[in-house]
C-alpha positions as CSV (number, residue, x, y, z in Angstrom):
1,X,14.0,0.4,-23.6
2,X,17.8,0.3,-23.3
3,X,19.2,-2.3,-21.0
4,X,21.5,-1.4,-18.2
5,X,25.1,-1.9,-19.2
6,X,27.1,0.1,-16.8
7,X,25.2,3.3,-17.6
8,X,24.5,5.2,-14.4
9,X,20.9,6.3,-14.5
10,X,19.7,9.5,-12.8
11,X,16.4,9.0,-10.9
12,X,14.5,12.1,-9.6
13,X,12.1,10.9,-6.9
14,X,9.3,12.9,-5.3
15,X,8.6,12.4,-1.5
16,X,5.0,12.8,-0.8
17,X,2.7,10.0,-1.9
18,X,5.7,8.4,-3.6
19,X,7.7,7.6,-0.6
20,X,5.7,9.1,2.3
21,X,2.0,8.4,2.8
22,X,1.0,12.0,3.1
23,X,-2.5,11.9,1.7
24,X,-3.7,9.2,4.0
25,X,-2.3,11.1,7.0
26,X,-4.1,14.2,5.8
27,X,-7.3,12.2,5.6
28,X,-6.7,11.0,9.2
29,X,-6.2,14.5,10.5
30,X,-9.3,15.7,8.6
31,X,-11.5,12.9,10.0
32,X,-10.3,13.4,13.5
33,X,-10.9,17.2,13.4
34,X,-14.3,17.1,11.7
35,X,-15.8,13.7,12.6
36,X,-15.9,12.6,8.9
37,X,-15.3,9.2,7.3
38,X,-13.3,10.3,4.3
39,X,-11.0,7.7,2.7
40,X,-7.9,8.3,0.6
41,X,-9.7,7.1,-2.5
42,X,-12.3,9.9,-2.0
43,X,-9.6,12.6,-2.6
44,X,-9.9,12.9,-6.4
45,X,-8.6,16.5,-6.7
46,X,-5.0,17.5,-5.9
47,X,-6.2,20.8,-4.6
48,X,-6.7,20.6,-0.8
49,X,-9.1,23.5,-1.0
50,X,-11.5,21.4,-3.2
51,X,-10.9,18.1,-1.5
52,X,-11.2,19.2,2.1
53,X,-14.2,21.6,2.1
54,X,-14.8,21.7,5.9
55,X,-11.3,23.0,6.5
56,X,-12.1,25.8,4.1
57,X,-15.3,26.5,6.0
58,X,-13.5,26.5,9.4
59,X,-10.3,28.3,8.6
60,X,-10.8,29.8,5.1
61,X,-7.5,28.3,3.9
62,X,-6.9,24.5,3.7
63,X,-3.4,24.9,2.5
64,X,-2.4,26.9,5.6
65,X,-4.4,24.5,7.9
66,X,-2.6,21.4,6.7
67,X,0.9,22.7,5.7
68,X,1.4,25.3,8.4
69,X,-0.9,24.9,11.4
70,X,-0.7,21.1,11.3
71,X,2.6,20.6,9.5
72,X,4.6,19.0,12.2
73,X,2.1,16.3,12.9
74,X,1.3,15.8,9.2
75,X,4.9,15.5,7.9
76,X,6.6,13.8,10.9
77,X,3.9,11.2,11.5
78,X,3.3,10.1,7.9
79,X,4.4,6.6,7.4
80,X,6.5,5.3,4.5
81,X,4.5,3.7,1.8
82,X,4.7,0.0,1.9
83,X,7.8,-1.2,0.0
84,X,9.0,2.3,-0.9
85,X,12.1,2.4,1.3
86,X,13.5,-0.9,0.0
87,X,12.6,0.1,-3.6
88,X,14.4,3.5,-3.6
89,X,17.4,2.0,-1.9
90,X,17.6,-0.6,-4.6
91,X,17.5,2.1,-7.3
92,X,20.8,3.4,-5.9
93,X,22.6,0.3,-7.4
94,X,21.8,1.5,-10.9
95,X,22.7,5.2,-10.7
96,X,22.2,8.4,-8.7
97,X,19.0,9.1,-6.7
98,X,17.9,12.7,-6.3
99,X,15.1,13.5,-4.0
100,X,13.1,16.3,-5.8
101,X,10.3,17.8,-3.8
102,X,8.3,20.9,-3.2
103,X,8.2,21.8,0.5
104,X,7.0,25.2,1.5
105,X,8.8,27.0,4.3
106,X,11.9,26.2,6.2
107,X,10.3,24.0,8.8
108,X,8.7,21.7,6.2
109,X,12.0,21.3,4.5
110,X,13.5,20.3,7.8
111,X,10.7,17.9,8.5
112,X,11.3,16.3,5.0
113,X,15.1,15.9,5.7
114,X,14.4,14.4,9.2
115,X,11.8,12.1,7.7
116,X,14.2,10.8,5.0
117,X,16.8,10.1,7.7
118,X,14.4,8.4,10.0
119,X,13.2,6.2,7.1
120,X,16.8,5.3,6.3
121,X,16.4,6.4,2.7
122,X,19.7,6.6,0.7
123,X,20.1,9.4,-1.8
124,X,22.7,11.5,-3.6
125,X,21.1,14.9,-3.1
126,X,17.9,16.6,-2.1
127,X,16.5,19.4,-4.3
128,X,13.7,21.6,-3.0
129,X,12.2,23.1,-6.1
130,X,8.9,24.6,-7.3
131,X,9.6,23.8,-11.0
132,X,10.9,20.3,-11.4
133,X,11.6,20.8,-15.1
134,X,15.0,22.3,-14.1
135,X,16.1,18.9,-13.0
136,X,18.0,16.7,-15.6
137,X,17.3,13.1,-15.2
138,X,16.5,9.8,-17.0
139,X,13.4,9.1,-14.8
140,X,11.1,11.5,-12.9
141,X,9.0,9.5,-10.5
142,X,6.1,11.6,-9.2
143,X,2.4,11.4,-8.3
144,X,1.3,14.9,-9.4
145,X,0.9,15.1,-13.2
146,X,1.5,18.9,-13.4
147,X,5.1,18.3,-12.1
148,X,5.8,16.9,-15.5
149,X,5.1,20.3,-17.2
150,X,8.0,21.3,-19.4
151,X,10.0,18.3,-18.1
152,X,12.7,16.8,-20.4
153,X,13.6,13.3,-19.4
154,X,13.7,9.8,-20.8
155,X,10.7,8.4,-18.9
156,X,8.0,10.0,-16.8
157,X,6.9,7.6,-14.1
158,X,3.5,8.4,-12.7
159,X,2.5,6.8,-9.4
160,X,-1.2,6.2,-9.5
161,X,-3.4,8.2,-7.2
162,X,-7.2,9.1,-7.2
163,X,-6.4,12.6,-8.3
164,X,-4.4,11.6,-11.4
165,X,-6.4,8.6,-12.7
166,X,-8.2,10.6,-15.3
167,X,-5.0,12.2,-16.7
168,X,-4.3,10.8,-20.1
169,X,-0.9,10.0,-21.5
170,X,-1.8,12.3,-24.4
171,X,-2.1,15.2,-22.0
172,X,1.2,14.4,-20.3
173,X,2.9,14.3,-23.7
174,X,1.4,17.7,-24.6
175,X,2.7,19.4,-21.4
176,X,6.2,17.8,-21.3
177,X,9.1,16.7,-23.4
178,X,9.5,13.2,-21.8
179,X,10.2,10.4,-24.3
180,X,7.6,8.2,-22.7
181,X,5.3,7.7,-19.7
182,X,4.6,4.7,-17.6
183,X,2.2,4.3,-14.7
184,X,2.6,2.2,-11.6
185,X,0.7,1.7,-8.4
186,X,3.9,2.3,-6.4
187,X,7.6,3.0,-6.6
188,X,8.1,-0.7,-5.6
189,X,6.2,-1.8,-8.7
190,X,8.3,0.5,-10.9
191,X,11.6,-0.8,-9.5
192,X,10.4,-4.4,-10.1
193,X,9.6,-3.5,-13.7
194,X,12.9,-1.6,-14.1
195,X,15.0,-4.5,-12.8
196,X,13.3,-6.9,-15.3
197,X,13.3,-4.6,-18.3
198,X,16.4,-2.4,-18.0
199,X,19.2,-4.4,-16.4
């Protein structure tokens, strides 16, 4: 891996479950509503329809229940992941930081911008996109493996989550054009690695 020598890297960073602890807040909402004892580790499928069956039984549409009916509470009250704010702000010393996130609907985009400001996260730009492969970057940092589909970048950085632990590097190479993939438990772990290996 090339050492930092004045080159300004371009970091594309996802929000939910990279910076903002959305999944755990979803679990809290679910447990409160249905009297369950689900944990974050129990959510082993990215699809909310599959992971939260009682929402589907009640409303017929878990996506709408979480991301429309309960969106304000879900997005505004989710806490930063431990160490994430300091980590992403440190990345800014080495290049440009782009927040690259899928947020459906105008209100959820506003909630994301408000959350980033409240968390004091520094960035160069925010991109709301469905297809992250349109972004040119050296590093894409994301928790959802399908966001790497058709991606062209130097390094794909996967933040570990229960729903991606069975995804192989071979699969990721098949669906993308990233030069390499690395896994970390958090963006803080990635930044620690980056500062040791790349600067």
